[in-house]
PDB file with one MODEL, atoms N, CA, C and O in Angstrom:
MODEL        1
ATOM      1  N   MET A   1      48.708  33.546  27.177  1.00  0.00           N
ATOM      2  CA  MET A   1      50.223  32.845  26.994  1.00  0.00           C
ATOM      3  C   MET A   1      51.059  33.205  28.068  1.00  0.00           C
ATOM      4  O   MET A   1      51.743  32.364  28.652  1.00  0.00           O
ATOM      5  N   LYS A   2      51.049  34.534  28.401  1.00  0.00           N
ATOM      6  CA  LYS A   2      51.986  34.780  29.681  1.00  0.00           C
ATOM      7  C   LYS A   2      51.635  33.972  30.755  1.00  0.00           C
ATOM      8  O   LYS A   2      52.558  33.419  31.351  1.00  0.00           O
ATOM      9  N   ASN A   3      50.192  33.739  31.226  1.00  0.00           N
ATOM     10  CA  ASN A   3      49.725  32.716  32.249  1.00  0.00           C
ATOM     11  C   ASN A   3      50.686  31.349  32.074  1.00  0.00           C
ATOM     12  O   ASN A   3      51.362  30.837  32.966  1.00  0.00           O
ATOM     13  N   LEU A   4      50.580  30.957  30.860  1.00  0.00           N
ATOM     14  CA  LEU A   4      51.091  29.560  30.632  1.00  0.00           C
ATOM     15  C   LEU A   4      52.710  29.625  30.792  1.00  0.00           C
ATOM     16  O   LEU A   4      53.285  28.774  31.471  1.00  0.00           O
ATOM     17  N   LEU A   5      53.215  30.369  30.328  1.00  0.00           N
ATOM     18  CA  LEU A   5      54.700  30.573  30.744  1.00  0.00           C
ATOM     19  C   LEU A   5      54.937  30.663  32.026  1.00  0.00           C
ATOM     20  O   LEU A   5      55.774  29.935  32.559  1.00  0.00           O
ATOM     21  N   SER A   6      54.188  31.624  32.746  1.00  0.00           N
ATOM     22  CA  SER A   6      54.618  31.741  34.437  1.00  0.00           C
ATOM     23  C   SER A   6      54.484  30.361  35.166  1.00  0.00           C
ATOM     24  O   SER A   6      55.107  30.132  36.203  1.00  0.00           O
ATOM     25  N   LEU A   7      53.634  29.438  34.571  1.00  0.00           N
ATOM     26  CA  LEU A   7      53.452  27.968  35.250  1.00  0.00           C
ATOM     27  C   LEU A   7      54.747  27.324  34.921  1.00  0.00           C
ATOM     28  O   LEU A   7      55.175  26.608  35.825  1.00  0.00           O
ATOM     29  N   ILE A   8      55.522  27.405  33.788  1.00  0.00           N
ATOM     30  CA  ILE A   8      56.724  26.546  33.392  1.00  0.00           C
ATOM     31  C   ILE A   8      57.898  27.088  34.148  1.00  0.00           C
ATOM     32  O   ILE A   8      58.593  27.869  33.498  1.00  0.00           O
ATOM     33  N   ASN A   9      58.329  26.805  35.571  1.00  0.00           N
ATOM     34  CA  ASN A   9      59.331  26.992  35.956  1.00  0.00           C
ATOM     35  C   ASN A   9      59.847  25.631  36.586  1.00  0.00           C
ATOM     36  O   ASN A   9      59.273  24.569  36.341  1.00  0.00           O
ATOM     37  N   MET A  10      61.057  25.721  37.482  1.00  0.00           N
ATOM     38  CA  MET A  10      61.673  24.251  37.728  1.00  0.00           C
ATOM     39  C   MET A  10      60.732  23.707  38.688  1.00  0.00           C
ATOM     40  O   MET A  10      60.462  22.508  38.616  1.00  0.00           O
ATOM     41  N   LYS A  11      60.157  24.490  39.648  1.00  0.00           N
ATOM     42  CA  LYS A  11      59.275  23.744  40.609  1.00  0.00           C
ATOM     43  C   LYS A  11      58.374  23.038  40.146  1.00  0.00           C
ATOM     44  O   LYS A  11      58.177  21.905  40.584  1.00  0.00           O
ATOM     45  N   SER A  12      57.551  23.644  39.033  1.00  0.00           N
ATOM     46  CA  SER A  12      56.160  22.841  38.379  1.00  0.00           C
ATOM     47  C   SER A  12      56.875  21.806  37.404  1.00  0.00           C
ATOM     48  O   SER A  12      56.201  20.793  37.219  1.00  0.00           O
ATOM     49  N   LEU A  13      58.147  21.848  36.715  1.00  0.00           N
ATOM     50  CA  LEU A  13      58.234  20.884  36.178  1.00  0.00           C
ATOM     51  C   LEU A  13      58.867  19.356  36.691  1.00  0.00           C
ATOM     52  O   LEU A  13      58.684  18.264  36.152  1.00  0.00           O
ATOM     53  N   ILE A  14      59.774  19.711  38.075  1.00  0.00           N
ATOM     54  CA  ILE A  14      59.937  18.717  38.818  1.00  0.00           C
ATOM     55  C   ILE A  14      58.596  17.934  39.451  1.00  0.00           C
ATOM     56  O   ILE A  14      58.518  16.706  39.410  1.00  0.00           O
ATOM     57  N   THR A  15      57.624  18.714  40.000  1.00  0.00           N
ATOM     58  CA  THR A  15      56.329  18.284  40.523  1.00  0.00           C
ATOM     59  C   THR A  15      55.584  17.690  39.364  1.00  0.00           C
ATOM     60  O   THR A  15      55.054  16.628  39.691  1.00  0.00           O
ATOM     61  N   LEU A  16      55.382  18.016  38.179  1.00  0.00           N
ATOM     62  CA  LEU A  16      54.582  17.378  37.353  1.00  0.00           C
ATOM     63  C   LEU A  16      55.348  15.848  36.713  1.00  0.00           C
ATOM     64  O   LEU A  16      54.796  14.786  36.428  1.00  0.00           O
ATOM     65  N   ALA A  17      56.633  16.186  36.642  1.00  0.00           N
ATOM     66  CA  ALA A  17      57.506  14.721  36.204  1.00  0.00           C
ATOM     67  C   ALA A  17      57.288  13.811  37.237  1.00  0.00           C
ATOM     68  O   ALA A  17      56.894  12.664  37.024  1.00  0.00           O
ATOM     69  N   MET A  18      57.540  14.289  38.422  1.00  0.00           N
ATOM     70  CA  MET A  18      57.683  13.282  39.494  1.00  0.00           C
ATOM     71  C   MET A  18      55.957  12.733  40.021  1.00  0.00           C
ATOM     72  O   MET A  18      55.785  11.727  40.709  1.00  0.00           O
ATOM     73  N   THR A  19      55.000  13.485  39.606  1.00  0.00           N
ATOM     74  CA  THR A  19      53.697  12.985  39.736  1.00  0.00           C
ATOM     75  C   THR A  19      53.516  12.004  38.492  1.00  0.00           C
ATOM     76  O   THR A  19      52.983  10.905  38.649  1.00  0.00           O
ATOM     77  N   ALA A  20      53.967  12.428  37.278  1.00  0.00           N
ATOM     78  CA  ALA A  20      53.798  11.249  36.189  1.00  0.00           C
ATOM     79  C   ALA A  20      54.603  10.297  36.683  1.00  0.00           C
ATOM     80  O   ALA A  20      53.967   9.252  36.824  1.00  0.00           O
ATOM     81  N   ALA A  21      55.728  10.203  37.007  1.00  0.00           N
ATOM     82  CA  ALA A  21      56.289   8.759  37.287  1.00  0.00           C
ATOM     83  C   ALA A  21      55.641   8.156  38.484  1.00  0.00           C
ATOM     84  O   ALA A  21      55.662   6.926  38.501  1.00  0.00           O
ATOM     85  N   LEU A  22      55.180   8.637  39.292  1.00  0.00           N
ATOM     86  CA  LEU A  22      54.585   7.988  40.630  1.00  0.00           C
ATOM     87  C   LEU A  22      53.250   7.226  39.849  1.00  0.00           C
ATOM     88  O   LEU A  22      53.072   6.018  40.006  1.00  0.00           O
ATOM     89  N   ILE A  23      52.445   7.954  39.097  1.00  0.00           N
ATOM     90  CA  ILE A  23      51.293   7.340  38.494  1.00  0.00           C
ATOM     91  C   ILE A  23      51.620   6.513  37.792  1.00  0.00           C
ATOM     92  O   ILE A  23      50.875   5.534  37.766  1.00  0.00           O
ATOM     93  N   ALA A  24      52.794   6.490  36.944  1.00  0.00           N
ATOM     94  CA  ALA A  24      53.194   5.480  36.067  1.00  0.00           C
ATOM     95  C   ALA A  24      53.511   4.280  36.762  1.00  0.00           C
ATOM     96  O   ALA A  24      53.211   3.173  36.313  1.00  0.00           O
ATOM     97  N   GLN A  25      54.180   4.478  37.978  1.00  0.00           N
ATOM     98  CA  GLN A  25      54.569   3.381  38.968  1.00  0.00           C
ATOM     99  C   GLN A  25      53.433   2.484  39.160  1.00  0.00           C
ATOM    100  O   GLN A  25      53.395   1.269  38.966  1.00  0.00           O
ATOM    101  N   LEU A  26      52.512   3.269  39.570  1.00  0.00           N
ATOM    102  CA  LEU A  26      51.427   2.606  40.556  1.00  0.00           C
ATOM    103  C   LEU A  26      50.338   1.848  39.592  1.00  0.00           C
ATOM    104  O   LEU A  26      49.693   0.879  39.992  1.00  0.00           O
ATOM    105  N   PHE A  27      50.209   2.396  38.288  1.00  0.00           N
ATOM    106  CA  PHE A  27      48.938   1.980  37.689  1.00  0.00           C
ATOM    107  C   PHE A  27      49.466   1.034  36.318  1.00  0.00           C
ATOM    108  O   PHE A  27      48.694   0.254  35.760  1.00  0.00           O
ATOM    109  N   LEU A  28      50.854   1.227  35.889  1.00  0.00           N
ATOM    110  CA  LEU A  28      51.446   0.532  34.629  1.00  0.00           C
ATOM    111  C   LEU A  28      51.466  -1.013  35.219  1.00  0.00           C
ATOM    112  O   LEU A  28      51.374  -1.310  36.410  1.00  0.00           O
ATOM    113  N   PRO A  29      51.600  -1.888  34.158  1.00  0.00           N
ATOM    114  CA  PRO A  29      51.877  -3.431  34.802  1.00  0.00           C
ATOM    115  C   PRO A  29      53.031  -3.755  35.011  1.00  0.00           C
ATOM    116  O   PRO A  29      53.520  -4.813  34.614  1.00  0.00           O
ATOM    117  N   VAL A  30      53.566  -2.975  35.597  1.00  0.00           N
ATOM    118  CA  VAL A  30      55.169  -3.336  36.042  1.00  0.00           C
ATOM    119  C   VAL A  30      55.276  -3.509  37.154  1.00  0.00           C
ATOM    120  O   VAL A  30      54.423  -3.056  37.917  1.00  0.00           O
ATOM    121  N   ASN A  31      56.469  -4.294  37.671  1.00  0.00           N
ATOM    122  CA  ASN A  31      56.873  -4.538  38.980  1.00  0.00           C
ATOM    123  C   ASN A  31      58.041  -4.117  39.603  1.00  0.00           C
ATOM    124  O   ASN A  31      59.023  -4.839  39.773  1.00  0.00           O
ATOM    125  N   PRO A  32      57.940  -2.908  39.959  1.00  0.00           N
ATOM    126  CA  PRO A  32      59.331  -2.401  40.253  1.00  0.00           C
ATOM    127  C   PRO A  32      59.821  -2.865  41.778  1.00  0.00           C
ATOM    128  O   PRO A  32      59.094  -3.194  42.715  1.00  0.00           O
ATOM    129  N   ASN A  33      61.104  -2.798  41.742  1.00  0.00           N
ATOM    130  CA  ASN A  33      61.672  -3.401  43.134  1.00  0.00           C
ATOM    131  C   ASN A  33      60.957  -2.633  44.290  1.00  0.00           C
ATOM    132  O   ASN A  33      60.765  -1.419  44.211  1.00  0.00           O
ATOM    133  N   PRO A  34      60.512  -3.488  45.526  1.00  0.00           N
ATOM    134  CA  PRO A  34      59.642  -2.677  46.386  1.00  0.00           C
ATOM    135  C   PRO A  34      60.479  -1.794  47.162  1.00  0.00           C
ATOM    136  O   PRO A  34      59.881  -0.943  47.820  1.00  0.00           O
ATOM    137  N   GLU A  35      61.855  -1.822  47.227  1.00  0.00           N
ATOM    138  CA  GLU A  35      62.393  -1.048  47.932  1.00  0.00           C
ATOM    139  C   GLU A  35      62.706   0.539  47.322  1.00  0.00           C
ATOM    140  O   GLU A  35      62.823   1.628  47.884  1.00  0.00           O
ATOM    141  N   ALA A  36      62.770   0.166  46.097  1.00  0.00           N
ATOM    142  CA  ALA A  36      63.299   1.329  45.078  1.00  0.00           C
ATOM    143  C   ALA A  36      61.585   2.272  44.937  1.00  0.00           C
ATOM    144  O   ALA A  36      61.516   3.493  44.796  1.00  0.00           O
ATOM    145  N   GLN A  37      60.512   1.446  45.009  1.00  0.00           N
ATOM    146  CA  GLN A  37      59.394   2.113  44.805  1.00  0.00           C
ATOM    147  C   GLN A  37      59.137   2.950  46.258  1.00  0.00           C
ATOM    148  O   GLN A  37      58.707   4.104  46.272  1.00  0.00           O
ATOM    149  N   SER A  38      59.471   2.178  47.479  1.00  0.00           N
ATOM    150  CA  SER A  38      59.351   3.161  48.592  1.00  0.00           C
ATOM    151  C   SER A  38      60.209   4.394  48.811  1.00  0.00           C
ATOM    152  O   SER A  38      59.867   5.432  49.377  1.00  0.00           O
ATOM    153  N   LEU A  39      61.499   4.072  48.212  1.00  0.00           N
ATOM    154  CA  LEU A  39      62.370   5.068  48.170  1.00  0.00           C
ATOM    155  C   LEU A  39      61.893   6.403  47.544  1.00  0.00           C
ATOM    156  O   LEU A  39      62.090   7.516  48.032  1.00  0.00           O
ATOM    157  N   PHE A  40      61.177   6.106  46.290  1.00  0.00           N
ATOM    158  CA  PHE A  40      60.736   7.176  45.335  1.00  0.00           C
ATOM    159  C   PHE A  40      59.538   7.753  45.948  1.00  0.00           C
ATOM    160  O   PHE A  40      59.378   8.973  45.907  1.00  0.00           O
ATOM    161  N   CYS A  41      58.585   6.901  46.579  1.00  0.00           N
ATOM    162  CA  CYS A  41      57.573   7.660  47.304  1.00  0.00           C
ATOM    163  C   CYS A  41      57.977   8.471  48.554  1.00  0.00           C
ATOM    164  O   CYS A  41      57.266   9.443  48.814  1.00  0.00           O
ATOM    165  N   THR A  42      58.830   8.252  49.213  1.00  0.00           N
ATOM    166  CA  THR A  42      59.493   8.774  49.979  1.00  0.00           C
ATOM    167  C   THR A  42      60.168  10.496  49.527  1.00  0.00           C
ATOM    168  O   THR A  42      59.915  11.606  49.994  1.00  0.00           O
ATOM    169  N   ALA A  43      60.882  10.147  48.681  1.00  0.00           N
ATOM    170  CA  ALA A  43      61.492  11.334  48.009  1.00  0.00           C
ATOM    171  C   ALA A  43      60.702  12.064  47.338  1.00  0.00           C
ATOM    172  O   ALA A  43      61.105  13.214  47.166  1.00  0.00           O
ATOM    173  N   TYR A  44      59.284  11.689  46.703  1.00  0.00           N
ATOM    174  CA  TYR A  44      58.322  12.271  46.118  1.00  0.00           C
ATOM    175  C   TYR A  44      57.500  13.233  47.297  1.00  0.00           C
ATOM    176  O   TYR A  44      57.078  14.354  47.014  1.00  0.00           O
ATOM    177  N   GLY A  45      57.370  12.719  48.428  1.00  0.00           N
ATOM    178  CA  GLY A  45      56.594  13.378  49.490  1.00  0.00           C
ATOM    179  C   GLY A  45      57.707  14.433  50.116  1.00  0.00           C
ATOM    180  O   GLY A  45      57.401  15.573  50.465  1.00  0.00           O
ATOM    181  N   ALA A  46      58.827  13.972  50.192  1.00  0.00           N
ATOM    182  CA  ALA A  46      59.533  14.963  50.762  1.00  0.00           C
ATOM    183  C   ALA A  46      59.946  16.285  49.891  1.00  0.00           C
ATOM    184  O   ALA A  46      60.233  17.312  50.506  1.00  0.00           O
ATOM    185  N   ILE A  47      59.978  16.262  48.457  1.00  0.00           N
ATOM    186  CA  ILE A  47      60.050  17.132  47.465  1.00  0.00           C
ATOM    187  C   ILE A  47      58.903  17.796  47.536  1.00  0.00           C
ATOM    188  O   ILE A  47      59.018  18.984  47.839  1.00  0.00           O
ATOM    189  N   ILE A  48      57.698  17.341  47.324  1.00  0.00           N
ATOM    190  CA  ILE A  48      56.373  18.106  47.313  1.00  0.00           C
ATOM    191  C   ILE A  48      55.982  18.738  48.774  1.00  0.00           C
ATOM    192  O   ILE A  48      55.133  19.629  48.744  1.00  0.00           O
ATOM    193  N   ALA A  49      56.407  18.442  49.786  1.00  0.00           N
ATOM    194  CA  ALA A  49      56.401  18.981  51.149  1.00  0.00           C
ATOM    195  C   ALA A  49      57.301  20.343  51.174  1.00  0.00           C
ATOM    196  O   ALA A  49      56.835  21.377  51.653  1.00  0.00           O
ATOM    197  N   TYR A  50      58.540  20.285  50.660  1.00  0.00           N
ATOM    198  CA  TYR A  50      59.372  21.243  50.854  1.00  0.00           C
ATOM    199  C   TYR A  50      58.934  22.332  49.959  1.00  0.00           C
ATOM    200  O   TYR A  50      58.769  23.490  50.341  1.00  0.00           O
ATOM    201  N   PHE A  51      58.720  21.837  48.537  1.00  0.00           N
ATOM    202  CA  PHE A  51      58.490  23.311  47.707  1.00  0.00           C
ATOM    203  C   PHE A  51      57.007  23.721  48.195  1.00  0.00           C
ATOM    204  O   PHE A  51      56.707  24.881  47.912  1.00  0.00           O
ATOM    205  N   PHE A  52      56.219  23.119  48.743  1.00  0.00           N
ATOM    206  CA  PHE A  52      54.587  23.825  48.937  1.00  0.00           C
ATOM    207  C   PHE A  52      55.105  24.429  50.441  1.00  0.00           C
ATOM    208  O   PHE A  52      54.920  25.643  50.523  1.00  0.00           O
ATOM    209  N   THR A  53      55.690  23.840  51.592  1.00  0.00           N
ATOM    210  CA  THR A  53      55.857  24.558  52.600  1.00  0.00           C
ATOM    211  C   THR A  53      56.692  25.788  52.502  1.00  0.00           C
ATOM    212  O   THR A  53      56.358  26.734  53.215  1.00  0.00           O
ATOM    213  N   LYS A  54      57.879  25.932  51.611  1.00  0.00           N
ATOM    214  CA  LYS A  54      58.749  26.864  51.511  1.00  0.00           C
ATOM    215  C   LYS A  54      57.979  28.024  50.871  1.00  0.00           C
ATOM    216  O   LYS A  54      58.433  29.159  51.012  1.00  0.00           O
ATOM    217  N   ARG A  55      56.933  27.843  50.227  1.00  0.00           N
ATOM    218  CA  ARG A  55      56.409  29.139  49.417  1.00  0.00           C
ATOM    219  C   ARG A  55      55.635  29.849  50.392  1.00  0.00           C
ATOM    220  O   ARG A  55      55.742  31.052  50.631  1.00  0.00           O
ATOM    221  N   SER A  56      54.683  28.869  51.060  1.00  0.00           N
ATOM    222  CA  SER A  56      53.926  29.052  52.307  1.00  0.00           C
ATOM    223  C   SER A  56      54.797  30.142  53.349  1.00  0.00           C
ATOM    224  O   SER A  56      54.457  31.308  53.554  1.00  0.00           O
ATOM    225  N   THR A  57      55.714  29.621  53.803  1.00  0.00           N
ATOM    226  CA  THR A  57      56.592  30.177  54.631  1.00  0.00           C
ATOM    227  C   THR A  57      57.184  31.620  54.342  1.00  0.00           C
ATOM    228  O   THR A  57      57.323  32.562  55.123  1.00  0.00           O
ATOM    229  N   ALA A  58      57.474  31.526  53.070  1.00  0.00           N
ATOM    230  CA  ALA A  58      58.114  32.911  52.520  1.00  0.00           C
ATOM    231  C   ALA A  58      57.048  33.840  52.177  1.00  0.00           C
ATOM    232  O   ALA A  58      57.301  35.036  52.028  1.00  0.00           O
ATOM    233  N   SER A  59      55.950  33.402  52.051  1.00  0.00           N
ATOM    234  CA  SER A  59      54.798  34.432  51.873  1.00  0.00           C
ATOM    235  C   SER A  59      54.364  34.950  53.101  1.00  0.00           C
ATOM    236  O   SER A  59      54.107  36.146  53.243  1.00  0.00           O
ATOM    237  N   SER A  60      54.254  33.991  54.133  1.00  0.00           N
ATOM    238  CA  SER A  60      53.641  34.726  55.247  1.00  0.00           C
ATOM    239  C   SER A  60      54.734  35.577  56.129  1.00  0.00           C
ATOM    240  O   SER A  60      54.276  36.291  57.021  1.00  0.00           O
ATOM    241  N   GLY A  61      55.856  35.548  55.971  1.00  0.00           N
ATOM    242  CA  GLY A  61      56.868  36.625  56.334  1.00  0.00           C
ATOM    243  C   GLY A  61      56.773  37.852  55.763  1.00  0.00           C
ATOM    244  O   GLY A  61      56.980  38.911  56.355  1.00  0.00           O
ATOM    245  N   GLU A  62      56.389  37.701  54.347  1.00  0.00           N
ATOM    246  CA  GLU A  62      56.490  38.930  53.320  1.00  0.00           C
ATOM    247  C   GLU A  62      55.009  39.770  53.912  1.00  0.00           C
ATOM    248  O   GLU A  62      54.940  40.998  53.977  1.00  0.00           O
ATOM    249  N   GLN A  63      54.013  38.939  54.265  1.00  0.00           N
ATOM    250  CA  GLN A  63      52.643  39.379  54.779  1.00  0.00           C
ATOM    251  C   GLN A  63      52.657  40.370  56.061  1.00  0.00           C
ATOM    252  O   GLN A  63      51.982  41.379  56.266  1.00  0.00           O
ATOM    253  N   THR A  64      53.739  39.692  56.925  1.00  0.00           N
ATOM    254  CA  THR A  64      53.872  40.478  58.230  1.00  0.00           C
ATOM    255  C   THR A  64      54.630  41.669  58.050  1.00  0.00           C
ATOM    256  O   THR A  64      54.446  42.648  58.773  1.00  0.00           O
ATOM    257  N   GLY A  65      55.515  41.650  57.085  1.00  0.00           N
ATOM    258  CA  GLY A  65      56.427  42.908  56.740  1.00  0.00           C
ATOM    259  C   GLY A  65      57.935  42.558  57.587  1.00  0.00           C
ATOM    260  O   GLY A  65      58.659  43.498  57.914  1.00  0.00           O
ATOM    261  N   GLN A  66      58.206  41.552  57.808  1.00  0.00           N
ATOM    262  CA  GLN A  66      59.350  41.024  58.418  1.00  0.00           C
ATOM    263  C   GLN A  66      60.449  40.819  57.364  1.00  0.00           C
ATOM    264  O   GLN A  66      60.136  40.214  56.339  1.00  0.00           O
ATOM    265  N   SER A  67      61.723  41.271  57.519  1.00  0.00           N
ATOM    266  CA  SER A  67      62.656  41.179  56.538  1.00  0.00           C
ATOM    267  C   SER A  67      63.332  39.774  56.651  1.00  0.00           C
ATOM    268  O   SER A  67      63.112  39.233  57.735  1.00  0.00           O
ATOM    269  N   LYS A  68      64.033  39.126  55.862  1.00  0.00           N
ATOM    270  CA  LYS A  68      64.352  37.786  56.102  1.00  0.00           C
ATOM    271  C   LYS A  68      65.468  37.421  57.083  1.00  0.00           C
ATOM    272  O   LYS A  68      65.573  36.277  57.525  1.00  0.00           O
ATOM    273  N   GLU A  69      66.434  38.576  57.469  1.00  0.00           N
ATOM    274  CA  GLU A  69      66.984  38.587  58.754  1.00  0.00           C
ATOM    275  C   GLU A  69      66.403  38.436  59.883  1.00  0.00           C
ATOM    276  O   GLU A  69      66.886  37.645  60.693  1.00  0.00           O
ATOM    277  N   LYS A  70      65.299  39.126  60.168  1.00  0.00           N
ATOM    278  CA  LYS A  70      64.459  39.032  61.264  1.00  0.00           C
ATOM    279  C   LYS A  70      63.717  37.655  61.644  1.00  0.00           C
ATOM    280  O   LYS A  70      63.444  37.151  62.734  1.00  0.00           O
ATOM    281  N   GLN A  71      63.496  37.237  60.295  1.00  0.00           N
ATOM    282  CA  GLN A  71      62.761  36.119  60.263  1.00  0.00           C
ATOM    283  C   GLN A  71      63.880  35.067  60.915  1.00  0.00           C
ATOM    284  O   GLN A  71      63.501  34.341  61.834  1.00  0.00           O
ATOM    285  N   GLU A  72      65.085  34.994  60.503  1.00  0.00           N
ATOM    286  CA  GLU A  72      65.994  33.892  60.659  1.00  0.00           C
ATOM    287  C   GLU A  72      66.275  33.991  62.381  1.00  0.00           C
ATOM    288  O   GLU A  72      66.368  33.000  63.105  1.00  0.00           O
ATOM    289  N   ASP A  73      66.388  35.450  62.854  1.00  0.00           N
ATOM    290  CA  ASP A  73      66.569  35.649  64.048  1.00  0.00           C
ATOM    291  C   ASP A  73      65.529  35.058  64.908  1.00  0.00           C
ATOM    292  O   ASP A  73      65.887  34.653  66.014  1.00  0.00           O
ATOM    293  N   ASN A  74      64.209  34.943  64.538  1.00  0.00           N
ATOM    294  CA  ASN A  74      63.008  34.439  65.469  1.00  0.00           C
ATOM    295  C   ASN A  74      63.070  33.258  65.223  1.00  0.00           C
ATOM    296  O   ASN A  74      62.605  32.578  66.138  1.00  0.00           O
ATOM    297  N   VAL A  75      63.541  32.548  64.160  1.00  0.00           N
ATOM    298  CA  VAL A  75      63.890  31.078  64.314  1.00  0.00           C
ATOM    299  C   VAL A  75      65.050  30.619  65.164  1.00  0.00           C
ATOM    300  O   VAL A  75      64.816  29.599  65.813  1.00  0.00           O
ATOM    301  N   ALA A  76      66.001  31.039  65.274  1.00  0.00           N
ATOM    302  CA  ALA A  76      67.216  30.891  66.113  1.00  0.00           C
ATOM    303  C   ALA A  76      66.917  31.040  67.350  1.00  0.00           C
ATOM    304  O   ALA A  76      67.792  30.953  68.211  1.00  0.00           O
TER     305      ALA A  76
ENDMDL
END
C-alpha cells in the first residue's frame, strides 16, 4: 500500500493524464484540429522531458556530493 501511495504524486498524475489523452487522441475515431494536436504533442514531449531530465540532474548532483549552490555556480 505504501508503494502505491508513493507513486501518486503530481508528476505521476500529470504524466498518466497526458499519456491517456495522447493515446485517446491518436486511437479514437475523432478528427481533432491538426494544429491543436501538434501543439498538444509538443507540450507532451516538453513536459515529459522536463520531468525526467530534472530528476536525473538532481540525483546526479547528489551522488557527487555537490551542494545546490555549487551546482548552480558550475552551470553559470
